[in-house]
C-alpha positions in Angstrom: 5.2 7.6 -17.6 2.0 6.5 -19.2 -0.6 4.8 -17.0 -4.1 3.5 -17.3 -6.9 5.3 -15.5 -10.7 4.8 -15.5 -12.5 7.1 -17.8 -15.8 6.5 -16.1 -17.0 7.4 -12.6 -18.8 4.0 -12.3 -17.9 0.4 -12.3 -19.9 -2.7 -13.5 -20.7 -5.5 -11.1 -21.1 -8.9 -12.9 -22.2 -12.3 -11.6 -20.7 -15.6 -12.7 -23.8 -17.8 -13.1 -21.7 -20.9 -12.7 -21.0 -20.1 -9.1 -23.3 -22.8 -7.7 -22.8 -22.9 -4.0 -22.4 -19.1 -3.6 -25.4 -18.5 -5.8 -27.6 -20.8 -3.7 -26.5 -19.0 -0.5 -27.1 -15.6 -2.0 -30.6 -16.5 -3.1 -31.4 -17.8 0.4 -30.2 -14.5 1.9 -31.2 -12.2 -0.9 -33.7 -10.4 1.3 -30.6 -8.8 3.1 -28.5 -8.4 0.0 -27.4 -4.9 -1.2 -29.5 -3.6 -4.0 -26.9 -4.2 -6.8 -26.8 -7.9 -5.8 -30.5 -8.1 -5.7 -30.6 -6.8 -9.2 -28.1 -9.5 -10.3 -30.1 -12.2 -8.5 -33.2 -11.1 -10.3 -31.6 -11.7 -13.7 -29.7 -8.6 -14.7 -26.4 -9.5 -16.3 -24.6 -6.4 -15.1 -25.3 -3.5 -12.7 -23.6 -0.1 -13.0 -22.7 1.4 -9.6 -20.2 3.7 -7.9 -17.0 2.1 -6.7 -18.0 2.5 -3.0 -21.3 0.7 -3.6 -19.5 -2.1 -5.5 -17.0 -2.6 -2.7 -19.8 -2.8 -0.1 -21.6 -5.4 -2.3 -18.4 -7.4 -2.6 -17.9 -7.3 1.1 -21.4 -8.7 1.7 -21.0 -11.3 -1.0 -17.6 -12.5 0.4 -19.2 -13.5 3.7 -21.4 -16.1 2.0 -20.6 -19.8 1.7 -19.1 -20.8 -1.6 -17.2 -17.5 -2.2 -13.8 -19.2 -2.4 -14.9 -22.4 -4.1 -13.4 -21.4 -7.4 -10.3 -19.5 -8.6 -12.6 -16.7 -9.9 -15.0 -15.1 -7.4 -18.7 -15.4 -8.3 -19.1 -11.6 -8.2 -16.6 -9.3 -9.8 -16.0 -5.7 -10.7 -15.3 -4.6 -14.3 -14.0 -1.0 -14.8 -15.2 0.1 -18.3 -13.2 2.4 -20.6 -9.8 2.6 -19.1 -7.7 5.1 -21.0 -3.9 5.5 -21.3 -2.7 8.9 -20.1 0.7 10.5 -20.0 1.9 11.5 -16.5 
């Protein structure tokens, strides 16, 4: 059966700049943020990291106020280049 699998060993962390409350909280606590989040707070539009590092960043981010204010989380993972393979 065909299935989609990542073709890349990394994922991309992205930040939704409209996430007002969360973004304000993240900036206040940026000194303790994981490096990928610090890069996003400094203005990068995307940060390429390993899946484990991305999950740690999301865990930190989810503890801040404003995380659940919108249907879409303020920080999300994009997996580039999924490919269809035959099993």
